[in-house]
C-alpha positions in Angstrom: 178.1 67.3 125.2 179.9 65.8 128.2 183.7 66.2 128.3 185.6 62.9 127.8 189.0 61.5 129.0 190.2 62.4 125.6 189.4 66.1 126.2 191.5 65.9 129.5 194.4 64.5 127.8 194.2 67.0 125.0 193.9 70.0 127.3 196.6 68.9 129.7 199.0 67.5 127.0 199.3 64.2 128.9 198.6 60.7 127.4 195.3 58.9 128.0 197.3 56.4 130.0 198.5 59.0 132.5 195.2 60.6 132.8 193.6 57.1 133.3 196.2 56.4 136.1 195.2 59.6 138.0 191.5 58.8 137.7 192.1 55.4 139.1 194.4 56.5 141.9 197.5 54.7 140.6 200.6 55.7 142.6 203.2 56.0 139.8 202.2 59.5 138.9 204.1 62.6 140.1 202.3 65.1 142.4 202.8 67.9 139.9 201.2 65.8 137.0 198.5 64.5 139.2 197.6 68.1 140.4 197.4 69.4 136.9 195.2 66.6 135.7 192.8 66.9 138.7 192.8 70.8 138.2 191.7 70.2 134.5 189.0 67.8 135.5 187.5 70.2 137.9 187.6 73.1 135.3 185.9 71.1 132.6 183.4 69.2 134.8 184.4 65.7 133.7 182.3 62.9 135.3 183.3 59.4 134.2 180.7 57.2 132.9 180.5 54.1 135.0 180.3 51.6 132.3 183.2 53.2 130.4 185.1 53.2 133.4 184.4 49.6 134.0 185.4 48.6 130.5 188.6 50.8 130.9 189.9 49.5 134.3 188.3 45.8 134.1 186.7 46.7 137.4 183.1 47.2 138.7 184.1 49.7 141.2 181.7 48.1 143.7 181.9 46.2 146.9 179.3 43.9 148.1 178.1 44.1 151.7 176.5 41.0 153.6 175.1 41.0 157.1 174.6 37.8 158.5 173.0 37.9 162.1 170.1 36.4 163.9 168.4 39.6 164.9 167.9 40.7 161.5 168.7 44.3 162.2 171.8 44.4 160.2 173.3 48.0 159.6 170.9 49.4 162.3 173.0 47.8 165.0 175.4 50.4 166.5 178.6 48.3 166.3 177.9 47.1 162.6 176.8 50.6 161.5 180.2 52.1 162.8 182.3 49.5 161.2 180.6 49.8 157.8 180.7 53.6 158.0 184.7 53.4 158.6 185.0 50.9 155.7 182.8 53.0 153.5 185.0 56.1 153.9 188.2 54.0 153.3 187.2 52.3 150.0 185.2 55.4 149.0 188.5 57.3 149.0 189.6 54.9 146.3 186.5 55.2 144.1 184.5 52.2 145.3 180.8 52.1 146.1 178.9 49.8 148.5 176.2 47.3 147.3 173.9 45.9 149.9 171.9 43.2 148.3 168.7 41.3 148.6 168.8 37.6 147.7 165.4 37.9 145.9 165.7 38.9 142.3 163.2 38.6 139.4 161.0 36.6 141.9 163.7 34.1 142.5 165.7 33.5 145.6 169.5 33.5 144.9 172.5 33.0 147.2 174.6 36.0 148.1 177.4 34.9 145.7 174.9 34.6 142.9 173.4 38.0 143.6 177.0 39.7 143.6 177.9 37.8 140.1 174.7 38.9 138.8 175.2 42.6 139.8 178.9 42.7 139.4 181.2 43.4 142.3 185.0 43.3 142.8 185.0 42.0 146.3 182.8 41.5 149.3 182.8 42.3 153.0 180.8 39.9 155.2 179.9 41.2 158.7 179.3 39.0 161.8 178.6 35.7 160.5 177.4 33.0 162.9 178.5 29.4 162.5 179.2 28.5 158.8 176.1 28.0 156.7 176.2 26.9 153.1 176.1 30.5 151.9 178.8 31.8 154.0 180.9 28.8 153.1 180.2 29.4 149.5 181.6 33.1 149.9 184.6 31.6 151.9 185.5 29.0 149.2 184.9 31.2 146.0 187.8 32.9 144.4 186.1 36.4 144.8 188.1 38.7 147.0 186.6 38.9 150.4 187.1 40.0 153.9 185.0 38.9 157.0 184.6 40.5 160.4 183.9 38.3 163.6 184.9 34.9 162.1 187.7 32.4 162.7 189.2 31.1 159.5 192.5 30.5 157.8 191.1 30.5 154.4 190.1 34.1 154.1 191.0 37.6 155.2 189.5 38.2 158.8 189.5 41.2 161.1 188.5 40.8 164.7 188.5 42.5 168.0 190.6 41.0 170.8 187.5 39.6 172.6 189.2 37.3 174.8 191.5 40.0 176.2 188.6 42.5 176.7 187.0 39.9 179.0 190.4 39.6 180.8 190.5 43.5 181.2 186.8 43.6 182.7 187.5 40.9 185.3 190.9 42.4 186.1 189.2 45.8 186.8 186.4 44.4 188.9 188.5 42.3 191.0 190.7 45.4 191.8 187.6 47.1 193.0 187.2 44.3 195.4 184.3 42.5 193.6 184.7 38.5 194.1 181.1 37.6 193.0 181.2 38.4 189.4 178.6 37.1 187.0 178.5 37.0 183.2 175.7 37.5 180.7 177.0 35.9 177.7 176.3 36.5 174.0 175.2 33.5 171.8 177.9 30.8 171.8 177.4 30.3 168.0 179.0 33.8 167.5 182.7 34.2 167.6 182.3 37.2 170.0 179.9 35.5 172.4 182.3 32.4 172.5 185.5 34.4 172.8 184.2 36.8 175.5 182.9 33.9 177.5 186.1 32.0 177.3 188.0 35.2 178.6 185.6 35.4 181.5 186.3 31.8 182.6 190.0 32.2 182.1 190.0 35.3 184.1 187.9 33.7 186.9 190.2 30.9 187.1 193.3 33.0 187.2 191.8 34.6 190.5 190.6 31.1 191.7 187.1 32.4 192.5 185.4 29.2 192.0 182.2 30.8 191.1 179.0 28.6 190.6 177.9 27.9 187.0 174.6 29.8 187.7 176.7 32.9 187.7 176.8 32.5 183.8 173.5 33.2 181.9 173.0 33.3 178.1 171.7 36.7 176.9 171.2 35.6 173.3 172.1 37.8 170.3 173.1 41.0 172.0 169.9 42.7 172.3 168.3 44.6 175.3 165.5 42.1 175.7 168.0 39.2 176.0 170.1 41.2 178.7 166.9 42.0 180.7 165.8 38.4 180.8 169.4 37.1 181.8 169.6 39.7 184.6 166.4 38.7 185.9 167.4 35.2 186.4 170.7 36.2 188.2 168.8 38.4 190.5 166.9 35.4 191.7 170.0 33.8 192.9 170.3 33.5 196.8 174.0 34.4 196.7 173.5 37.4 194.4 176.5 38.7 192.4 178.0 42.3 193.3 179.0 42.8 189.7 178.0 41.6 186.2 180.0 41.7 183.2 177.7 41.8 180.0 179.0 40.7 176.7 177.3 43.5 174.7 176.3 47.1 175.5 172.6 46.7 174.3 172.4 43.7 176.5 174.0 45.6 179.4 171.4 48.4 178.9 168.6 45.5 179.3 170.3 44.4 182.4 170.4 47.8 183.8 166.7 48.2 183.4 166.0 44.9 185.1 168.2 45.9 188.2 166.1 49.2 188.5 162.9 47.0 188.1 163.9 45.1 191.1 164.4 48.2 193.2 168.2 48.1 193.2 170.7 50.6 192.4 173.7 50.8 190.0 176.4 50.7 191.0 175.7 50.8 194.7 174.1 47.4 194.7 175.5 46.0 191.5 178.2 47.0 189.3 177.8 46.7 185.4 180.2 46.4 182.7 179.2 46.3 179.1 181.3 45.6 175.8 181.4 47.6 172.5 181.1 51.2 173.7 178.2 52.1 171.5 177.2 55.8 171.6 174.2 55.1 174.0 176.8 53.7 176.7 177.8 57.5 177.7 174.2 58.6 177.8 172.9 55.8 179.9 172.1 56.6 183.7 174.5 55.9 185.2 177.0 56.1 182.2 178.1 52.5 181.3 181.7 51.3 182.0 182.5 49.2 179.0 185.1 47.8 176.6 185.7 50.0 173.7 186.2 48.2 170.2 187.8 50.3 167.7 185.2 50.4 165.1 187.3 53.0 162.9 190.3 50.7 162.9 188.3 47.6 162.2 186.6 49.1 159.2 189.7 50.7 157.8 191.8 47.6 158.1 189.0 45.3 156.6 189.0 47.8 153.8 192.8 47.7 153.3 192.8 44.0 153.3 190.1 43.8 150.6 191.7 46.3 148.6 194.8 44.6 148.5 193.1 41.4 147.3 191.3 43.3 144.5 194.5 44.9 143.2 196.3 41.5 143.4 193.0 39.9 141.8 193.3 37.1 144.2 192.3 36.0 147.7 194.9 36.7 150.3 194.2 34.9 153.8 195.5 37.3 156.6 194.1 37.4 160.1 194.2 40.8 162.0 193.2 41.3 165.6 192.4 44.8 166.7 193.1 46.0 170.4 190.3 46.8 172.9 190.5 49.2 175.7 188.7 49.5 179.0 186.3 52.8 179.4 185.6 53.6 183.0 182.4 55.4 183.6 179.9 55.5 186.4 178.3 52.1 186.5 181.0 50.5 188.5 182.0 51.2 192.1 184.9 50.1 194.5 183.2 48.0 197.1 186.3 48.1 199.2 185.4 51.9 200.1 181.5 51.1 200.8 
């Protein structure tokens, strides 16, 4: 017979309430008491039944995960993967599991909200929404605790990287290397990242009064390598070819580098390239990619903390957080003043 919470209470001499507080990570238990109860749990091999735990705490101990992005690659995207892994570790430390849902249940298509209500979750994290569609709006407006990554809203908790400043850092750096013909491969403008990074690029170009042609901006689409390659192909057809290209995502940058090599040019000798994200592939590319590093560990952890705060308060708490970025200098850029 499996041991129960009552067996733990009897063996330790503490009340059911105290044991329950330890099991559910409540802070108002002394370290000595917590250590004794945890030791006893390990000794007797106690594993709480999830249904009983839910009844006892009035929580499902589950957090729903939604990916909304055009490429339909979801968690396989390196940036999203890293953020969710950080988020998972943080909430897992407090006893929560993650639930990635399908909107199809019993051969019926249901909204994300309906699916979460059907399965039972304590809160939801929504990663990388495009412009609001009805399903995103439904999650924003519902009372269920939620946190969003890469969205602008005053109605919910949001965690975003400082996309605008990241672009400023790139142009500042390229300008310091002597580049004056700096092009930009932008991400889709219906995404927050694409829009903010493009605005940062425009603001930085204006700061240096570079007066660059509009043809120096190419849309790379939804941050994939194919979009980056096609955009770079177009830039290379320009009569007044850029000496440097700032690409709004590392996967797009890798595609752009492929295009440059296909045209018989060298990186960085002929064209310098800067990406954005600092995915793992960036350091392993040839040459290694200069890029803007997003702090995925901090994004995931802060998103987790904001959501747990709402779950514990049993209400939505609209808070916006911006996570700093940093420039990572590698081999794909060159000082043309020294060439």
